C-alpha positions, 0 to 999 in steps of 0.5 A, a space after each residue: 542608142 539604136 541596135 543596128 545588129 538588129 539586121 540579122 539573117 535568120 537561120 532555119 534547120 529543117 528535117 525533111 524525113 522520106 519514107 520513099 520505096 528504094 526498089 520503085 524506080 518512079 519517084 513519088 510524092 512522099 509525105 515529109 516530116 519536118 523538125 525545125 530550128 533556126 538561128 540568127 545574129 541578133 542583138 549585141 545583148 543576146 546571151 548564149 544560145 541552147 546547147 542545140 545550136 552547138 552543132 557545127 553546121 550552126 555556122 558562127 555567129 548565128 544563134 537560135 531563134 528561140 534566143 530572140 523568139 522563144 521562151 527564154 528569148 529577148 521577146 518572150 512575153 510576145 506568145 504570138 511571135 513564136 512557132 510561126 509558119 513557113 511559106 515555101 515554093 519546091 522549084 525545079 526547072 523539069 517539074 512543076 513547081 510545089 508549094 507547101 506550109 511548114 506548120 509547127 504542132 506544139 504537141 509534139 514540138 516538131 514541124 510538119 510539111 502540109 504536101 508531098 515532095 517528090 525525090 529531086 531526081 537529076 536536078 535538085 530543087 530550089 527552095 523559096 519562101 518567107 516568113 510568117 505565112 500568117 502575116 500575108 494573103 498569098 504568094 506567087 513566084 516566077 523564075 529569073 531569066 527562065 530558070 530557078 537555078 538562076 534565081 526567082 521573082 518572089 512576090 507576096 501579096 496582102 502583107 500586114 503594113 504593121 505587125 508583131 511579126 519579123 517578116 523575112 525571106 528565104 535567101 539561102 538553103 542547103 541540104 544536110 545528112 541523108 542517112 537516117 541511121 547516123 543521125 544523132 540529136 547530141 552530134 554535131 555535123 558539118 554542113 559545107 557549101 551553105 551561105 546566103 545565095 545558094 538555094 539548091 537541095 537534093 531530096 534522097 529517096 529510100 527506106 530510112 532515108 531522112 533529108 535534112 534542109 537548111 534555111 537562112 532568113 533575111 529581114 523585109 521589114 523595119 522594126 521598133 523595140 520597146 524596153 519598159 521598166 519601172 522607176 525604182 522609186 516608184 516601184 517601191 510603192 506601186 505595181 504595173 501591170 501591163 495588160 495590152 500594148 498597141 501600135 498604130 500608124 499614121 502617114 503624117 503628123 496631121 494623123 493621116 490613114 495608112 493602108 493596111 496591106 501592102 503586096 512586096 516583090 523580091 528579086 533574088 539570084 543565085 550566087 557562089 559568092 556568099 552575098 545577099 541574092 537580093 538584087 536591088 531594093 525590095 519593091 512594096 506597094 500599098 493594096 489601095 483596096 484595103 482599108 486603113 491600118 487598125 490599132 495592132 496588138 504588140 501584146 495581151 496578157 498579165 505582165 508585171 513590169 519591173 525595174 528590169 527591162 521587158 521588151 516588145 517588137 513591133 514590125 512595119 513596112 519600110 519607107 515613109 511611114 515614120 509616124 506612130 502612136 504606142 498605146 499602152 493598157 495597164 492596171 495599178 496595184 498598191 504593195 499592201 499584201 494581204 491573204 485576200 490579196 497576195 498581190 496587193 489591192 487593185 488601185 486602178 484598173 484599165 488605164 491607158 497611156 498613149 505615146 507619139 513617136 515620130 522617128 525622124 526626131 531621133 532616128 534622122 541619121 539612120 534613115 534614107 533622106 531625100 534632099 529634093 523632096 525632104 522625105 526620110 525612109 525607113 530602112 529595111 532590117 533596121 530596129 529603132 529602139 525606145 527605152 520607156 520608163 513608168 514613173 509617178 507624175 509629181 515633180 517635188 512632192 509625191 500625192 496618193 493620186 499621183 502615185 495612182 496615175 503614173 506616166 509612161 515616159 518615151 526616153 533615149 
């Protein structure tokens, strides 16, 4: 079953603290302190969101970013997915563009912007950008039809072709509460006029002024979801500990290489209808100066697989690339628990299994097909899900070597 609801929109609530002096008539750049929260429509199987997401500004049916990528989220075992940075452009037709990166500081559980922002004055800022900053080499922006209030053309350079990260673009922004004294972490606040296609935000200066910005994201990439389980009978005999998961992309069924970097050009047009501001198709072009993509690490650690699903995400540039190989590295333990070996005895270490994937075989009906060329293209924002069973290799009779050499089988 394909989870078409993976075409979520990410909502990011950003809190900006401007300590401007109210008696200074000249707007000055101010250090901005940021606290961030994001939400998503997510997967159908996503449970209730945390209490923080019940505020009135959280427009239904969004759920928190943590539900998908946080410590208790669907992809919680992929630690590299959380606390990513956001690359932002603050534009104003009367000012020079200001660029900033929203960094997450784990020690304080807050986001910080690495630049100073002036109060917006008579004209608001427009906020454009993408997440994660870590998956690109840089970006540039240009006004749409000579005005950022109309929209923008965002170019992201050197994007990783394959990545565990959900690469997204800002498609909406809205400022919120401006009085720091009135803000209560446990109180719901109403933010009106927040929707895709709106990018205007205003910054209010003055003593103790606090400015909140809410950001809405949409996906740039297609994705693969791998859901691992262990066969119930086999789980009684052996413990499987996943050590590493890697995804390898190929250009064709002969194993041709895929360029490791791509550039993306996204045209965004402001609108008042609440529809996506993305104009036409996003243009992806390979960086021909880059090498071929290497095996991409989706996970590395010591995760014990069980009969309950463990989910992993791999994202990739949408288009003609439909061939992949999934490489799993794992250890095998027996169930002979002793004081010296409370987790069982290590039977086999560093085993590897490789599974070849051709997305057309299973998901062709969910792709765009060109009748003239016979080429399938994966779609932006779609997640293609594979269920993977770890089981012994026996057919009718179980022998000891079979127990210690399980297969990893991709199913429906």
